[in-house]
N, C-alpha and C positions, 0 to 999 in steps of 0.2 A: 761483659765477658766476651772475649774474642770468639769469632765464629768457629774457628778450628777447635778451641778448647771446649766449646759447647758440644761439638760433634763427638769428641772423645768420651763424653759422658752418656751417649745414647746407648740404648739396649743393643744386644748382639745382632738382632734382626736388622736394625737400621745400619749398624756398622758394616754388615755384609753388603748392603746396598752402596754404602760409601766406598768400599773397596772396589766395586765394579766401575766407579766413575773414572778411575785413574789407570793409565797405561803408560807405555814408553813415550807416547806423544807428550804427556805431562805427568812425570812420575810423582807418586805420593810422597816420596822422600823429599823432593824439592818443595812440595806443599808444606811438609812438616818443618823443614829447615827455615823457610822464609815466610811462615804464616802471617806474622804481623804486617810485613811489607807488602805481600801479595794482596791482602785484604784492604790495604790503604790505596790501591791503584784503581783508576777508572778503566777497567778492561772493556766494558761495553763501548765506551767512547773510542778506545783504541781499535776495537774491531771494525769500526766504520770509518776511521780516518788513518790513512797510512803513515802520515808524518808523525802523528802521536804514537802510533803502534811502534814505529822505528825507535822513537825516544824511549818508550817504556821497555822495549826489548833490550836496548843497550844498558838501561838502568838495571834490568834483571841480571844481565851478565856481570855487572859491577857488584851487585848484591851477592851473587854466587862467589865472586872472588873474595869478598870480605868474609863470607862464611867459611870459605876454604882456608883463609888465613887463621881464623879462630881454631879450626880443627888442626891446623898445622902446629899451633902453639900447644894444643892439648895432646899432641902425638896420637891422634885418632886416625890410624892408617886406613881403616876400612871406610870411614866417612870421607876421608880425603879421596880415596880411590873412586868411590861412588859419585862424589860431587864433580870430580874432574871428568868422569865419563858422561855425566848428565850435561855438563856444559858443552862438551864436544858434540854430543848428539844435537843439542839445541842449535848450535852454530851451523852445523851441516844441514839441518832441516829447515830452519826458520830465518836464517840471516837475510835471505832474499825475499822471504814471505813473512814479515813480522806480524801481519794482520791475522795469519793462520793461528799462531800461538795465542794471540789476543782473543780470538774467538773461542779457542779451546778452554783457556783459563776462565773467560767470562761464562762459558757454558757450565764448567765445573762449579764455579761459585754459585751460579743460579741453581744448579741441582742440589748443592749443599743447603742453600736456603730453603728450597722446596722440601728437602728431607727433614730439616729442622721443623718446618711448619707442619709437615705430616706427622712427625713424632709428637709435636706439641698438641696437634689436633687429636691424635690417637690417645694421648694421655688424657686430654679433656673428655674424649668420648668414653674412655674406660672409667674415668672418675664418675661421669654422668651415669654410666651403666651400673656402677656399684650402687649409686644412690637410687637409681630406678629399680634395681632388683629388690631393694628394701621396700620401695613404695608400692611395687606391684603386688605385695601381699594383700593389699586392699583392692577389691574389685572396682571400687569407685575411681581409684587413681588410674588403673589400667584403662578404664573407659575414657577418662579425661585425656589420656595420651593419644588414644586412637582418634578422639574427636578433634583434638588440636592438630594432629597430623593431617586429617582430612581437610580441616579449615585452611591449613597452610598450602595444601595442594590446590584448593579452590582459589586461593589468592594468587598462587603461581600461575594457574590457568588464566586468570584475569589479566595479570601482567603480561603474560606471553601473547595473548590475543591482542592486547594493546600494542605490543611491539611488532608483531607480524602482520596483523590486519590493518593497523593504522600507521605506525611509524615507518615500517619497511614498505608498505604499500604506497605511502606518501613519497618515500624516496624513489621508488620505481616510477611513479608518475612524474616526479621532477626529472628523472632520467629521460623519460619520453620527451618532455618539454625541451630539455637541453639538447636532445638529438635533433630537433627541428628548429634550433636557433634561439630557444628561449634562454632565460637566465641560467648560468652554469649551475650544475647540480652540486650540492654540498658534499663534503667529505663523509666517508662512511665510518670514520674512526669512533665517533661518539656512539653510534648505533652498534658498532662492533663491541665496544666496551660493555654496553648494556646487555647484549645477547650473551657475551662470554660470561659475565657475572651471573646471569640467570642460569646458564648451562652448568656452571660450577656449583651453584646452589642446588640444582636438581640432582647432580651427582652426589653431593653431600647428603641430601635427603634420602637418596636411594641407599646409601651406606647406612644411614640411621635405620631405615626399614629392615635392612639385612641384620642389623644389631637386634632388632625386635625378634627376628627369627631365631637368633642365637639365644636370646633370653627365653623365648618360648620353649626351646629345647631343655633349658635348665629349670625353669619354673613355669608350670602350667597347671591349670585346673579346669574343671568342667564349667563351661560357659565363659571361658576366658575371651574377652573382646579382641585380644590380639590375634588369637587363632581365627576368629570369625572375620576380621576386617583386614588383616595384613596382606593377603593375596590381592585384594582389590586395590589397596594403596600402592603396592608394588607395580601392578599393571598400569595404574594411573600415572605414576611417575615415569615409567618407561615410555608410555605413549607421549607424554609431554616432552621428554627429551628427544624422542625420535622425530616428532613433528617440528621441534625447534631446529634440529640439525637440518632437516629438509628445507625449512624456510630460509636458513642461513646460507644456503648454497646458491649464489647469485652470479650473474654476469655483471661484473663491475664496469667493463668498457665494452660497448656494443661493437659489432662488426663494422669495419671501416676500411676503405681503400686509402692507403697513405697518400696517393696522388689527389684524392678528393676528401680531405679531412673535414671540410665543412658540410659534407653530405654523406653522413653515415647511413648504414642500412640499405645502401644501393651497391650491389656487387656486379661487376662486369665480367663477362666471359669473352672468349674469342680473342685472346692476346697471343701474339706470335712470340715464341721463345727464341727461335733461330731463323735464319733465312730459308731453311728447308722444311722444318717441322713446325706444324701449327697445332697447339693443344688448347682445349677449353679449360681455363683455370680461373680461380679467384684468389686474390691476394688480400688476406684479411688480417687485421690487427684487432685483437680483443683480449680481455683479461677476465678470468674466472676467479671468484673469491669465496672463501668460507669464513663467515663472520663469527667464528669461534676460535679463539687463540688457545689451542691446546698444543704445547710444544711436543708432546709425545706423538702427535700425528704428523710431525714434520717428515717429509719424504715417505709417507705411508699411503697417501691417497693418489691413485693413478686415475687421471681423468681421460675419457675417450670421447671424441666427437663421433658419434655412431650413426647419425643419419641426418638427412635434410628432409624435413617433413613437407608434404604438399597435399593438394587435394586430388586424389586419383580420378574422381569422377568429373573433374574440370579440365585437367591437363595431364598429358602422359609424360611431360618432361621429368626425367629422373636424373639424379646426380650421384656420382660416386665421389666421396671425399678422400683425396689422396694426400700424400705428404706426411708430415709429422702430426698425425691426428690423435696421438696419445702423449700426455705429459704428466709428470708427477708434481703434485702441489708441494711447495716448499716455502719457507719463510724468507729465503734470500732474495726472491724476486720482487718483494714489496719493500717499501721504505719504512714501514712501521712494524715489521715482524709478523704480518698477517700471512695466513696460508693462502697462496694464490698460484695460479698458473697462467702464463701469458702465451697465447698462440699468435705467432707472427707470420707464419707462412702455411697456408692451407690451400690445397689444390682441389678445385671443383671441376670434374669432368662430366659432361652430359652424356647420358646413354642415348644413342641414336636408334630409332626404330626405322623400319623400312620406308615409311612415308615421310621421312624428314623430321621425326621427333614429335609428330602429332597423331592423335588417334582419330578415328572417324566419328567420334562423339560430337554432338552439337554443343561446342564450347562457346560461351558468351564472353569470356574474359580475354583481354589481350595480354601480351607478355608482361607489360608494365603494371598490370593489375593483379598478377599472380603474387601471392604472399607465401613465403616459406619460413620455416623455423629451423635454425641450427641448434641441435640438441646435444647436451653433455651429460655423462653419467659417471658415477664412481661408487665405491663401496667403502663404508667406514666400519672398522672393527674396534670397538672401544669398551673395555671393562665387561667383556663377555657379550656385548650386543653387536649385531650385524645390522647396519642401516644402509639401504640403497638410496643414493642421492641422485637426483636428476634436475637439471635446469635447462633453460633454452634462451636463445636470444629473442629480442623483439622481432616481429615479422620483417623479413628482408625481401627486396625485389631483385631478381636476377635478370640482368640485361645482357645482350650480346653485342651491342654497338653503342658507342658513346653518344650517338644522336638520340638514343632512347633515354638518356639521363634526365632531361627536363620532365618528361611525363612520369618517369619512375620516381623522381623526387616529389612530384606533385602527389603521387600515391602515398608516399611516406608521410608527407605533410597532412594529408586528409585523414589517414588512419590515426596517427598519433594525436591529432587535434581533437578527434571526436570520440575516441574510445581508449579505455585503459585495460581492456580485455587482453590478456597476454597471448592468447592462442586463437584469436578470431581470424583464421586465414581465409574464411569465406566472406570476409567483410565486403568485398567489391561485387559479390553476386547481387547485392541490393544495398548499395552505399547509402548511408543516411545523409540527410541534408544538414548543412551547418548554418549558423546564424552569421550575420555580418560582423557582429562583435567578435566572434571567434576568428573569423577569417582575417579581419583587420589586424588583430594582435599578431597572428602568425605572419602576415605579410610584412609587418613592421620588423619582426624578428629577422626576416631574410636580409634586411639591410643592416640592422644593428649588430647581428652576429658576425658579420664580415667587415663592417666599417665601424666608424665611431658615431654614427648617426642613424637613428631609426626614422620612421615617417611621422610627419606632423598630422594633426587632425584634418587640416585643410587638404593635404596630399591624399590622405585616406578617403576623404569625402569624394575627391575626384575619381579615385579608383572605384569607389562604390557606385558612382554614377555610370561608369563604363560597364560595370557588371549588372547593375539592377535598373539603370535608367534614372531619370529625374525623380527625386523624392525629397520630402521635407525632412524626414527623420529616418535614417537607415537602421537604427538600433532595433534588433529583433527581426529584421528582414531575413528571409531564408534564401540560401544559395544551394543549388544542387551541384553534385559532383560533375555532371555533364556541362553545366554552365561555367563552372570554374576551369575545367581542363579540356573538355572535348568539343564543345560547340563553338563555332566561330562567332566573334563579336559582330554586332550589327554593322553591315556595310564593309566588313573586313574579311579577308580570306584566311584568318588564323584565329586561334583561341586566345582568351584573356591571359591564361598562364604562359603560353608560348611567348607572347609579347612581353609580359612582365619579366619572365626569366631571362630573356635576352637583354633587357634593360639592366637587371641585376648584374649580369655578366659584363655588360658595358661599363658599369660603374666600377666594379672590382678591378678590371684590367686597364682601363684607360682614363678614368676621371675620378679616381678614388680620392686624391688630395682635395680636389675642388668640392667634392661631395662632403667630405669631412669638415671642410671649412664652412659649410652651409651656403655656399655661393650658388648652388643649383636649386632652383625652385622645383624643377622636375615635373611633377604631376600637377597640371593646372589646365583648366579648360580655356578655350580661346576667348570666351566671354569674360571670364575672370581676368585673363591676361590683358585684354583691352581695357577693362575697368581700372586695373592697377597702373597701366602705363600712360593712359590718356592725360591725366593731370600732371604728369611729370615733364620736365624740360626736355628739349631735343637732345638726343644722345644717350638717354637713359635706356637701358636694356636689361633683359632677364634671360635666364637659361632654362629651357624646359625640354622634356623628352618628347620625341616624335610619337604621334598617335597612329601614324600610317605605316611605319617601318616595322616589318615583322622581325627583322634581325636586330632591332634595337638601334635607335638613333637619337641624337641630341641636336638641338638647334638653338638659335638666339633670335630674339625679337626686340626691336628698338623703336623709339619715337623719333619722328622727323617732321619738319614743316615743309609743305609744298610751296610753290611760288606765290600762292595767294595767302600764305600764312596758316593754312588749314592743317590740323594735326593729322598725321598719317602713321599707321602702325605697319612696319615692314618686318619681314622675316626671311630666312634663307632656307634652302633645302636642307634636310637633316644630314648631319655628319654621322656616318656609320663606322663600324670597326675597321672597314677597309681603308677609309681615309685617315682614321686616327692611328692606324699602324704606321703611316708615313710621317705624320706631324702631330704633335700634342695639341690638345684642344686649347690650352692656354696660348700657344704660339699662334694658332689660327685666330683667336680673338684679338691678340695684340697686333697682329699684322693685317687684319682685315681692313680693306680700303674700298671705297667707291669713287667714281669720278663725278665731280661737280660740273656746273655749267661752264666754268672757265677752263675745263680740261685739266683740272688738278685732282690728283688722288688724295682723298681725305678719309679719315676714319669716322664712321657714323656712331661708333661705340665709345662713349665717354664715361658714363657712370653706370656701375652695376646697381640694379635696383636694391634698396631705395635710393642711395646716393653715395655709393662707395666708388672712389676713383678707380678706373680700370687698371692703371699701373699698380696701385696699391694692392688690388685683389689678385692680379694674375702675373705681375712682373716677376715675382720670385719663383714662379713655376715655368718660366720661359728659358730656352737655351740662349746663351749669349750670342749676339750676331757677329758674324765673322768680319763684316765690313759695314760702314755707314750706309744708310739708305740713299740712293741717288735721287736727285731732283727730277720730277716729271714736269716737263715744260709745257708751255701753251702754244707751241708751234701748230698752226692750223692746217699745214699741208704736209709736213714731214712725216714719214712713217717711223713709228717707234714700237719696239717690243717691250712688254711690261714685265719687269723682273718678278720671279716667283716669290721672292722674299717680301714683296709688297702687295701683290695682287692675288685675290681669290675670286675669280669671275665665273659666271655661269651663263644664265639666260639674259638676253637683251630685251628691254622693254619695247623699244622700237628702233629699227635700223636707222630711221631718219634722224632720231635724236643723236645717234652716234656720229652720223655724218655732219650734223649741224655743229658738233663740238670741234670739228676739224681734224678728227683722227681717221687715218686711212683704215677702212673696214677690212681690207685684205690683211693688213699687218696685225690688226687686233685678233683676227682669227688665227693667224700664225702664232701670236703670243699665247693664245689659249691652248694650242696644241703643245707648245713647248713646256707649259708649266703644270700639266696634269700630273698627279691627281689632286692638286690643291685647289682647283677651281670649283668653288661650291657656293658662291653667292650671286645675288642678282646684280646685274650691271645697271646702275641707275644714272641716267643723264637728265638733268633739268635744264630746259632751254630758257634763255633769258627773256 
């Protein structure tokens, strides 16, 4: 039976609800005239796709014309007039916005279905009530009902704890891991479906308990178990529903600055709006979600960002949240009809005190170790219940200068690596130690989350050696927060994390393609490097990161034979971001030359370890040369300048070696001056 026909058979109380669904935006007369055709269209699809909405809208106008023709043949003047008026109204209002009418029709059809379901459920409940009234004559039957209801609530309690304490907690932990570069978090759709189904079941049980109250008023007797146990059952179901709604209020997308999408939970202040005015603000993108799909709550929940929590006894930095800090949750902002609110622009202004924002307290935490919580609250009014909802972001670090980003990100890594406590803002008052297994996984994520390649076991072993020193097995070795981020490495003027973070930045900005190809060995000790290259033929080279450059550098090391045939391992000074800004690393490798004993420039780089031809590995990443390379002659007395497209020179081994090759020393130094900043290799001259 058609849906419209079923609706006509409902009781008066349901028909009254049906009448309230329709207005001038979508008249009930049109629903009546075109009922079969309207129910045959996919209005939900049209509401989300404009091209389909346009097609359906024009088809609707055509159906109206056909119906008008039928009324014309029947001489039904009133219907003709009404239909013509409806068509004119639809054309004037929705011709340019066909998706609007599609949404309205889809909504009405959905409400009709819900009304039918409600009527059907009510009919079933009333039928059950009739049978129950007869059964309640017997005390035993009444006791059984109360017992079963209690058992059902116990089962619901178990399911709810499984969802909130395990499934939802597991999702939140995966969200933490995803924030620090781990595997992407899975979608919430399935969990939302489960929680919505449970919430709907709880509301149905609550209605059943209310039915028991009605039954109690009609039929009761001394010692009636319904009278004794119904209040406790109702209190239990309300508590379950209240707790479920509170758990379902979550931060779907954590705070993130759009200019640093790979480093969420770090918020920067001190950004200049105009040339004259300077405000402290944060630019955050985050999404709040209610994992319960109740259409009746659409546009009913107003969310407010009401505070930024901090530790008063540790820091006096206080912040006012300005901007659009209040939004209404709606189903239109999500792709699947979930109730959500997206905050795109929030302003954080620091409250300054007389001493520059600090108290006189003995504070031990630096700014990048302060953890703050952005908190959200709203109120739900549903079926006579008022529920206060509150949720908060993961702890964030607020910085004032971009140079604090590395240490702030280290704090975010350490916190989310070692704890799943949602509000542990005093974490860094006594930061726990981590194991190498935990640290190694997180370090690999820093590469795999922004590139196509994480770190190998051998690369991680090299990093472990830098952190912990030589060891046979690093598994289970403990690493303190200070050693990871604050203490300088042995023999270096910088910490492990500062060095590694600059290498990550170097990879992302300058050598990403080569890293993704697997051409960069990267982290390797000098002993291991020599062991790999020594048995290889001359010209074999590998690429590794510099261990001495704080700002991040990359170098290459190759095999050569000296005049006596002895194997030698040579390397160049590391190339840093400053040099790589001027020329790509692939161009440097392809154009790298040294001068041999016959005063000829030759390339010592032939095969990338283990045996990949240099041209095959790096040729496709080089810029095409504007002109062919000029020949460098063997004139022993003429002064020649060395073209920068061929030479990358730096320190001389011995000036006497240069002179013995017949090259004018003065002109060589002139050439060096002319081709900076590309001069970064060792000038090697081999005497005959």
